[in-house]
MARDRENBA-155082 format. One record per residue (C-alpha): x, y, z; residue in three letters. Coordinates in pm, whole numbers, plus 50000, padded with zeros to 5 digits. Layout:
BEGIN
XYZala...
END
This chain:
BEGIN
194667034711892met191327042012053ala190697028312398ser187757023512629ala187387020913004ile185186990613071pro182526989413339glu183846973813654ala182536938913705ser179256939413895gly179426977013919met176827000413775lys178307032613636leu176407062913755phe175447095013577arg177247126213706pro175387159113708leu178177183613636leu175687211113564thr173147197113323leu174067170213077cys174787184112733phe171687169012574ala169417183212843thr171047217212803ala170567216812425leu166957206412436phe166197230412720ala167797257712517leu165717248812212ala162587248712425ala163467282712569thr163897297112222his160657281312110ser158787296512403ala160287331112381thr160857336012008ala158207354911814gln156687339411506thr159357342011241glu158347369010989pro158867364710615pro162277373210476ile162107408910340pro162687414109970ala166277422009882gly167597404310192glu168887370310296ile168347354810638arg171247339910834val170267317511127his172807312711404tyr173007286611680phe175167289611989arg175177261612249pro175397287312530asp172287305212401gly173947339212439val173487361612133tyr173817396012290thr176417416312101gly176807392011811trp176547407911469thr177057400011102val179497419310885tyr178587415510520ala180757423410220phe180727416609848gly177257416909690asp175577434409982thr173797467010046thr174997468410406glu177627494610508pro181207483710437asn182427489810790asn183477460611010phe183237480411333ala180467505411258gly178257488011006gly177477452711127pro173977438311108val172557432611458pro170307403611559val167007407411377thr165097382311587gly165077347811748thr163397315211664asp163507278911773ser166947274811615phe168607305011775gly169057340511652ala168797352811294tyr170087382211095phe168437397610787asp171187410110555val170617433010257gly171977420609923val172247435109576thr170027424709287thr171307392309142gly173767387809430ala176027357909368ala178807362809625asp177937375809969val180737374710224gly179727370310586leu181577372610918ile179777364711242leu181537383611519his181337401211851ile183897429111857gly187107414111719asn186107378211800thr184957359411492lys182957327011485asp184567305311359pro187267328011213gly187527323410837pro185347344410609asp182297326410471glu180557331210139his177077323210008val175547325209662asp171907336009688pro171507332409312ala171887294509333thr171527286009704gln168427305909798gly167897333110054asn168047314210385glu171117300010556phe172017283110884trp175257285611082glu176367264711380leu178757281811621ser182257269311552gly181427256411204ser182967270410888asp180097257810669ile177117280110600met174267255810523leu171247262710304asn169127238610505his168327237010875arg170647212411055pro169497189511331thr170477199511684ile170867173411959gly171197141911754gln173647126811507asp173137129311138gly174707102810917pro178487104210877ile179287116110523pro180977091010295ala184787090010320asn184717108710649his185457100811012ala183477117311289arg185197129611604ile182957139811894his184217164812152tyr183077169512512tyr184087197612745arg182787196913103pro182797234813113asp180517236612808gly182737263112647asn183247253312284tyr184167287412146ala187277289011921asn188107251911932trp188977235411602ser190627203611476leu193907201511286tyr194017169011085pro197107151410955phe198087117410829gly195447099810622thr193187129910573thr191787143210248thr191047177010404asp193507205710357pro196397200610596ser199867212810670gly199437247510818thr198647248711188phe195747272411269cys195107277010897ser194117243510752thr191557235511020glu188347215411045asp185457231611230tyr182297218011390tyr180027199311151ala177187196611403gly176067191711763tyr174577160811922asp173747150112275ser177457146412352tyr178627180012221gly179947193111889pro181567169911637tyr184007172611349phe183587154111020asp187067148410876val187737136710523gly189807104710528val191337076910323ser192767044210455thr195417045010726gly196117064011047gln194297097011096leu196077120411333gly194387150711482phe194887178511732ile191957196311893ile193157230711988his192257266912042asn194087289511799cys193087320211999thr194837308712316thr197347284612162gly196147256112387val196007219912269lys193447196812430asp194667174512582pro198137181312442gly199507149612280pro198467140511927asn195477117211900gln194697090611640tyr192047069211474leu192787039411252gln190737041910933ile188527023510832pro188497002311151gln187647032811366glu185347055811170pro184117073911481glu185777085311802gly184817103812119trp187177127812296val186867140412653ile188617173412721ser191807167012914gly191897129412842asp194507115512602val192347085612508asp190097084312203val187047063212288phe185557040812017pro182057045012159gln180337072512350gln181767073012703pro179497064912992ala178597094713214pro181047083813483ala183857084413232gln183157120913158leu184637129113496leu187987116013377leu188677148213187gly188867171513487pro190197143013704phe193227141113474asn193627178713463gln194747204413721leu191857228813720gln192087240314082ser194727260614263tyr196067258114616trp196847294714599ile198157302414948asp198547285015279ala194817281115340thr192937288115016thr191817266014727ile190487282614410ala188137264214173val186817274513833gln183457290913904pro181387271213654gln181947239813861tyr181157255014200ala177497245414227gln175687252814552ser174737224314777gly177857203814716tyr180277191414978thr183867200014887trp186987181414998thr190707181314928leu191687145114873asn195307134314919ala196987101114850ser200737097214915pro200637065014710thr198807080814412ala195847058314480gly192977082014404leu190527068414149gln186977072814029ile184717043414110thr180997037414126ala181057049814485thr182817082014399gly186437092614449leu188247066314652thr191687063014805gly193687085915030gly192417109315298thr189917137815286arg190367173015415ile187127192715448ala186887225215254leu184647254115350thr183267278715092pro184777313315136phe182807344015029ser185797367315033gly188337373814760thr191977367214699leu194367392614850thr195387422214641gln198877408114607gln197457375214480glu195187393014234leu198137413214107thr200217382114052arg197367360313928phe194617382113780pro193317352413582gln192027337913910leu189697367213980ala186177353313995gly187247318214095tyr185237301614371ala187277300414691leu187427274314965phe189327273515293lys191187245615466leu190307238915831pro191677265816061val193217240816303gln194697217716041ile197957201216149asp200927216115956pro202287180915914ala199077171215737thr199527200415498val203157191715425arg202207155515363gln199387166115132ala201797186714922leu203817155014861lys200747135614751ser198377131014464gln195727157614517leu192157161014392glu189527186714481val186167169014477ala182527179414499ala179777155414604thr176027160014620ala173887154214926ala173197118714812asp176917111414797gly177287110914420thr180477125714280leu179807156814071lys183287169813995tyr186897161814071thr190097177513947thr193797179014025gly195497207814202val198207232714107gln200127237814431thr202657265314354phe200857290614574gly200967268814882ala204587259714817leu205497296614796asp203497305515104ala204667277115324leu208017264515197leu209837291915008ala213517293815101tyr215927322915089ala219257305915160gly221977290914940pro221277260914719leu223467237414521gly227057230214620val228107250814923val231837248914999ile233157265615314pro236267287115294his237437291615649gly235637287515978ile233737319616033thr230217328116144pro229507339215788asp230617305915645ser228307287815883ile225407310215783leu226197303515417gln225807266215459gly228817251215639ala226507235815896glu228387204315996ser230927206916277pro233447190116049thr232697215615773tyr232107192115484pro230787203315155ile227037208315176gln224677200714889ile221287216914928lys218237211114711val214797227114725trp212337199014657ala209377203014893pro207127178214711thr209687150114713ala208897121314946gln212577112314961ser215787125414804leu219107107714771ser222517120914673leu224347097914430leu228107103514424leu230327092814131phe234097093314104arg234077095713725glu231447109713489pro231417077013295thr230547056113601asp227147039613575thr226847029713940val227277055014220pro230267050214447ala228207062614735lys224547070314805thr223567094315081ile220017098315208ala219427135815220met217637151515515gln214717175615475glu213937207115666gln211027228615545asn211327216615188gly215127219115163val217057186815144trp220727186515242ser223657163015276ala227217167415395gly229997155315165val233647150215265pro236027175215106ile237767148014904glu234677146614680trp235527180814544arg235767179714160ser233797146914159arg230267142214032tyr226757137514163tyr223147131814071gln219917135414265leu217347107814299gln213887120114396ala210817099914480arg207997123414387val204407124814268tyr204107132813896val200637144713798ala201067137413427ala201487100413509gln199307101413823gln202007080913989ala204827082314240ile207997080514033leu211697078314111thr213517104413905asn217287105613871thr218427139413754thr220977167313787thr220947197314016asp219277228613870pro221847248014075tyr224797230213913ser227807253013871val229717226913670asp228807195713476leu230107164313316ser230027161112940leu226557170012807asn225307176913156gly224547141013251thr226007146913598met226487177013819ser230027184013934arg231227194714279ile233377223814166thr234827250514391asp234547283114197leu237077298414437ala239717272814344ser242727285814152glu242307256813911thr239147273513779thr240797307313718lys243027320313440pro246217337813549ala245607370613733leu241847365013730trp241417379614077asp243297410913966phe241457416213635ser238557439813698pro235867449513453ser236667480513245pro235607512313417arg232197526613336leu231737561813467asp227997561713410asn225667533513314ile224347556213035leu227777553612872asp226917517712781thr226987507512415ser226577471612303ile227987449312029tyr226307415311993glu228367383911923leu227917346211914his230847326012048val231317304611736arg230507332311487asp233287353211635phe236217330611558ser235267299111371val236467313211037ala239297334811170asp242537319811038ser244567341811274thr243137322511572val244867289511659pro242867261411503ala242057245411837ser240697278311970his238337286111683arg234707286811789gly235637286012159thr235827308512461tyr239597309112436asp239487327512103ala238607358812300phe241887355112486ala243907355412161asp244547392712167gln246457393311838gly243777377411620ser241937397011353asp238737395011556gly240267407011881met242227434511709arg238947446511560his237307446311902leu240267465612042his239737491811771ala236047494611856leu236837498112226ala239347525812149leu236587543311954ser234287541812256gly232397509012240leu231757497412594lys230387461812594ala230057429112406val226817409812437his227397372212415ile224517351112285leu223487322412517pro226517306712678ser224917287112962phe224547249512919his221977243612645phe220577212412479ala220947216712104ser224677209512058val226407177412162asn229437186712375glu231287155812256asp233277169911963lys233927135011827ser230287133811718thr230377166211519trp229977166311144thr230737195310913thr229897206010562thr233497211610466gly234357239910231asn231427248210003leu233137276309814ala233067256909488gln229317262309447tyr227787292809273pro226797322509494pro223077316809428asp223137278809455ser220847257009666glu223647232309731gln225247250710022gln222047251010226gln221427214710138gln224817205910283ala224157226310598val220697211110641thr222147176110613ala224337181010922val222067203511133gln221397176611391ser225067167111431thr227067198911376asp228497222511639ala226087251111574tyr223047266111739asn222237299611891trp221567281612219gly218177294712322tyr217277261012475asp218577261612832pro219177231013049val221407244213333his221387281713388tyr224427284513614met226927264113413thr228837275013101pro228117256112779glu230707229212721gly230577229412340ala232367263212342tyr235197249912559ala238307233912415ile237917208612697asn234397207612847pro235947195913176asp237517230613198asn234427250213099arg234557272713406val238217281913353leu237777287712981glu234647308613026tyr236517330913266arg239327333413010ala236817347012760met235567373013004val239087382513100gln240107385812734gly237257409312658leu237937429412973his241587432812873leu240397446112537ala238507473212723gly235077457712678leu232557448312941arg230667415412902val226907410712883ile225227376812903gln222127367012710asp219857349612962val216837328412869val214617325313172phe211377324612972asn211587287612887his213637256112913thr214517230612648ser212477203112810ala209817196013068ser208047167213236gly209917134413243gln212397143712973asp215937134813087pro216967171413050ser214057184613255ala215877187513589asn213427213413723leu210337192413661asp211947160113772glu212667175114114leu209547196614166val206957186613906pro204617213913781asn206257241413983tyr208887258513771tyr206887257413447his203757277413370arg200517258013332leu197207270113196asp193847268513373ala193617231213303asn197177223513408gly198417221013049val201977232912992leu202187267512834glu204527269212535thr203907304212399gly207617312512404ser208297283112170cys209057257112436cys208247249512798ala207457283612949asp209017292013284ile206677304213560ala208607334213686ser205537344413886glu206457316914132his208687327714415gln211327300714390met211517304614013thr212377341114064glu214947330514321lys216557307514062leu216737336913822met218227360714078ile220677335014214asp221887328113860thr222457364913788leu224237371114116leu226477340914063leu227447352913716asn227997388413834ala230217378114125lys231927346613998gln232297355513629tyr232427393713650lys229507397413410ile228597433713352asp225077431613213gly222197408713127phe219967407512821arg216637390312884phe215257369412603asp211497374312562glu211447396112871met207737402512817gly207097367012939met208247378413284his206657404013513phe207497438813628val207937427013984tyr210477400913869asn212537427113691met212357451813979val213447424814223asp216337416113991ile217337452413959arg217267456614337asn219337425014393ala222007436814150leu222007472114292asp222777457314634ala226157444614511leu229007466514630thr232707468814554val233567466114922glu231597434214990arg231257417614649asp234057432514441gly231647448114192ile229387478314165asp225997463114090gly224477496513995ser226657496213680lys225257462713564ile222887470313279tyr219647450413249val217577450712932tyr215577427712710gly212747421212470glu209857439812627gly207357428612367phe203837415212416gln204287377612399ile201927347812412ala199957341012730glu201637369612919ala200647396212665ala198677426512776asn198807417913147asn196597387213098ala198317368213380ile199957397113562gly201827429913496pro204147416613227asn207577431913172ala206567450212858ser207997482712727gln205137503612861ile204907486113198asn208637490313264leu208307528113265tyr210387542413549gly212207510213641thr215537518513475gly215347485813283ile215967488312911gly213877473512634ser214567470112264phe213037498212060asn211217482411767asp209907516811665arg213427526411564met214147492611403arg211077492211181asp211267528511075ser214947527010981val214737494010793arg211137494110669gly208237470610739gly208527450711058asn210267419611179ala207207397711135phe204347398010891gly205527421810620thr207407415010298ala211167416410335glu211397441710050gln209397468810228val211517500310241gln212107524410525gly213937556810601phe217467543610547ala216607519310266thr215137543710014gly211407547210080leu210107575309853leu213537590909811thr214807561309605asp211877537709569ser212387502509446ser210187487509179ser208587466209452tyr207637497509644thr206317515709339asn204247485809234gln202677481509576asn202477516409725thr201277549109575ala203707578309599ala201377597209834ser201227567310067asp204987563510049gln205347599410160arg202957595010451thr204657563010564thr208087579010539leu207047609610740leu205347588311004gln208477567011028gly210647598011054ala208597608911355asp209187575011518leu212907578811452ile212897613911601arg211197601011913leu213727572511933ser216617596911893leu215087614312196ala215207581912396gly211617570412318ala210487591912611leu206807588612686arg206347625412766asp208767640712517tyr207067668612321thr207807677211959phe206077686011633gln204827656711428asn204587654011050tyr201127669911053leu202467700711227gly200787691411555gln202507692511893thr202547657112023thr204037636512302thr205717603112269gly202687586712426ala200377602612169gln202437591011875leu201037558711736asn203037527211672tyr200937497711563gly198047507611788gly200157513812098gln201937544612233pro205267549612057ala206877565912359gly207277543512661tyr210347553412865thr210807575613169ala214517581113100thr216787573112805pro218317544413004leu215167524512932glu215557527912554asp217737503112362val217997516612009asn218817491211738tyr218177483511375cys219877449711349ser220177419511577val220717382011548his217017377211466asp215837382911107asn218147395310833gln221197414310948asp221497450210831leu223537444310515phe221147417410395asp218137439210470ala219667467710269val220317443809981gln216707431809982leu215117466010017lys217277489609810ser216307501609465ala217637479209191glu219917506209054gly221717513109380asp225417504609362thr227217485609635ile228777518809737gly225347534409784gln224127504209975arg227117506210207ala226347542910270arg222767533410357arg224157509110611gln226367536010766val223417560010775leu221337534010961ala224107527211214met224607564711269ser220957568011376leu221657542111644ile225027556311747ala223887592311791leu220547587411966gly219767591812333glu219527558912516gly221647527612480ile222917519612128pro222927482912030phe224727468711725phe224777434211570his228357421411560gly229907425111215gly227387450511084asp230217475711076asp231977452210831leu228857447410615leu228427412610759arg226117390210558ser224277357910631lys223087356210269asp219707370510370met218897342110613asp215847353710807asn216417329911098asn219947316111115ser219647299511458tyr220537265611310asp222177276010983ser225627264111079gly228997280711064asp228737284110687trp226067311210694phe226827326311037asn230597331011037lys232087365911059ile234957376310834asp237247400011026trp239917401110754ser238367430210566gly238557410410241lys234987397310232gly231727396810423asn230217362010363asn227867374610089trp227297351009799gly227727318609989thr224477303609862gly220737306009909leu219837304910279pro218247275310457ile215067264210280ala213067257010595ser213277293610697gln213637311910367asn212497292310063gln209437313909996ser211797343509942glu214297325609718trp212857340709398pro213707375209537val217077364909681met218477344609393gln219037373009144pro220627394309416leu223117367109505leu223847360909138ala224637397509071asn228417402709104pro227907440309122ala226387436109468leu229497420309621glu231087441509892ala234627452709811thr237507456310058pro237217493710002thr233537494610103ser234237472210403leu237027494910527ala234997526410467ala232037512310659thr233907502510973thr235907535110969gln232677554810950ala231147533811229phe234127540211454gln233927577211377glu230317578511494phe231297560611814leu233967586811875arg231467614511806ile229007598812051arg231577598812329tyr232847633712247ser229837650012410ser227517641712695gly224697656912490leu224417623112319phe224077605312654arg221707626412862met220267609713171ala216877625213237thr213677634813062phe214117671213161asn217587672613006glu216397657912680val213287679612662gln215337711012726gln218397703212519asn217227682712221leu214947695411946ser214207687911582phe214157709911277leu212587700910942asn209307688711093thr205647693811008gly203817691810679gln206327711310469ser209407691710575gln211877678010324thr211227640410316pro214227618610393gly215997644310609leu216077644310989ile217737673611164val218527669711535met219697699911734lys221467696712071leu222207726812297asp223817725312638asp222137756912777his225197765012978gly225677730813133his228877710513106ala228487683212848tyr231787687512666gly233597712112441asp230697717112201ala227907739512326his225797733312016his225527702811793ile223377699111481val223137664811321val221807660210968phe220677625310862phe220217626710484asn218617594610355ala217997609010010ala219957597709707asn220787633809628thr222567662009805ser220217684610003leu220507720510120thr218497728710428tyr217937763710564thr216487773510899asp216437807711061ser217247792611401ser220677783511262leu221567818411142gln224577833011313gly225697800011463met229427792711433ala228887756911324leu231627736711164his232157700211081leu232857678811387his236637674011431pro236237636411387val234567641711052gln237087668110953gln239687640410978ala237387614310821ser238587591210548ser235187596810385asp235757623610125ala231997627210075thr231287639110426val233917666010388gln231887681010105gln229357692310367ser229127729810417thr227397753710653phe226547790310581asn226187808510911ser224737839910758lys221937821510583glu221577794010842gly221867767910569ser223677734710545ala224437713910240thr224477676710310ile225727650710060pro223507621709959ala223207592110199leu225327609310461thr225087617910828thr226857650610907val227587664411253val228197701811290phe229377716011622val230027749611777ser232247756612077glu230797791412115lys228037798812361glu
END
């Protein structure tokens, strides 16, 4: 419902002068235009005139791009129509049109920024030759609108007025829902735009019927909602509403001027950026104001007729300098902010008290009137003054030594210490519970604070018992001092569902499987020997009948060495595979750990292979089943309890999983999700925010939570957030013997985070820590993501920025070129190198792409694959498909350099992962209709061979080597066991188990249904066996020669080259040549690999191969694949014959 703030009794509300009031600004702007604009000339014949109004009055650089019935050049970048002139309305553009023009398309833009975004169309034949456009409106009018006053509200519409104190209305729109008659249902697509401007600001006219109208005002360019929560009007009782930026209320009448201050007052638009500096958005920093930092430990600050009242004031002095270079590197978005300094002699106790208080930065005029006030983001001051480097969480001494005292055993009686970093808390209590079901603590201990760290000693008999933390702390979102009861972010163990932290001694024998202390990680001679196989804990064993029923879907299944799944992993390890990557296994929110609450679909095998019924059954239990990928973290340092047979033993059982994989010869990699948490604010799961509100999560310039990752984004730019990340990794490396870490959405972090992490891991030694940290591999998704993209808020950990760090990033160049299309935004049927583009085009491809364009796309993709086979090296030089010598940096991939690595270690080659369709399903969707299941299986092997034999780190999706299917599910994160299970038996692959989940896939069902219904596309036991045998052979080939695992750019540039390049190359054939140049890489001095993606046998001849004593690799000589043994090489002619859809490796032991 709408609400209003009444005038205080006997109190006259005053008019703030933020800059100029909006009405004054509009009318002044109109007057300026009237005074400076020339007399408007007549509209030239053959042209239309487009008038344009911007509230900021800035038209420099704005242009019109015309299309359709126009005589203007058809070139968005090079042919726009510039401003023709100005008049009392604004600027205008004269646009040439054709005779009888009836459909002229128009885009107002400056560079790539469009106003408002959607294309607009006019019909000069019926509407005339003069049109008017308001900035932010999607309606091109054929009459001049009124500026500065309301027009009548159209019938069956509600009007929503919008005020921003910064006056910046660009790119804001309104998404309606509920009782609206406007198009709705697609965020940032079905939008309402400005209908006009009045003295308050722009307004939206929204079509309505009777009932509750919901709306969201937001910026689709930045992804920001203003103020955040949904807002509502009740129709017809409330036909008009006024919104103040940053205020959750909808006012039923135009707010009084004093109320306009509530927007910034409720927001956090200023930054306490270091120990002494406050930064304020420059548009508010008017000269002549007196600035103060206002602090109230009781949250008593409020706006009254006399200004900002309550609390104490700390004088601020304008500072003409700049932020330090380090601050500008970490927070480039603050460049240009107005800076203010705290008093030089301020008492440190006053500063510490202020950081525990409600804070507002306020500006007052000489006459004492309040001009501006806003809340404060304090992370910079907390980092500068109260960052802490010591241990946190439960600290249990093991022996009386100086080291144990330094590590936290501070009491003379050596009790357990619990330490919590909560520098903004006014008090913190430790609540102790004997049982996790207790509702009243058995004991409450007042914790003591020193420099932001609260600690309490606990007698040793509380070991294995439970605790919570109770913090009294200021919460800006509620503008109140609240008492929050929560868990410890540094919990190493938990009660069921994480409702309580547990005092667990990770050194206790009760937390270790037998011989844990004597079970090292498998040896890794060189970190470049790493190869990775991705698995989900439940997927691995939930359908494996050879695993004891109670172990299925749990950690313990990895300890059942005789199961089908573990025997398969043993076979892969014997072939050379080095590591298993486990999807998120920390405590996450999306699965209830109480197994008694779980519901299942039961066996759905009775339904047809193309039925909708299976996904209906899965959808019905999604909220109560045992399945999720787990990318919604709650506690980073504790294993997820849903994967434990007994969640009370989660630590022991997790270690059993690691030990089982180590015994199989496989190292273990954790998937870590430090880019977001499952909850924030006052949510019961938001332990970080409940202890230190607004510190651990990233806020925008108004203090609004950033959610670009999907959820509550983590602010890894803050020092103690990075400490949490590093402490978590070190704990898992030392306590769980984890051998690598995969960073989800790594591009949301920063280069300095990743370098600090790498350095912390490298410091681990066998002598001191029992592990060699330099062998722990770190990699992740180095993509440009959300608010962190393109260094907008700092040097993000993107592929290009990570050059030279030794940190790996997933190579999407390889993925897209092998499969076809890309992971987002292209049709799932788009073909690529391994799926038949040009060489075996599908009807979809032929209908949508000319043969010449297919050839160009294939050759461009082949170049990207060649570069990826060379480790995606930035400076690697080779001949491209045009016959030009190019470097990796010069090769184009979607507008960015294709090459980005300094060494192959930084390149993670892959073509299949848990996201999107797995490889088998992609091949099914993309292959030509006439391809048999045997041909499709060979395509899959070809794709995996490109990954297995490239420089860099090969990454495989678990089960791809068994033609694993998820029935083409494009996003199976919540698709249950039914669609995600892996069949290790070799009898089936989960294909034909029904149409995938509608919420993620329904638009593609018409393509998928006939594939699922076709029995000829079912994988046979023969094709399954052949695929995994071929995969294992390529692993053995990879590890037969160091030429496939070279460490440096110089080695790769010298020893790896490509044949069959340039304009005359045979499409669909990549030829990679490896020569050791006298160095010791193995028995073979020369290796030539042929990747034939064509559906026919090819003979390739090259003079550089003449006289070489090449023969089939010994592994392939003994291959069970009869086709590969048909390969031949003629040394005299330098020619090789390669069967269709086959990768062949020839070697020579002669110099």
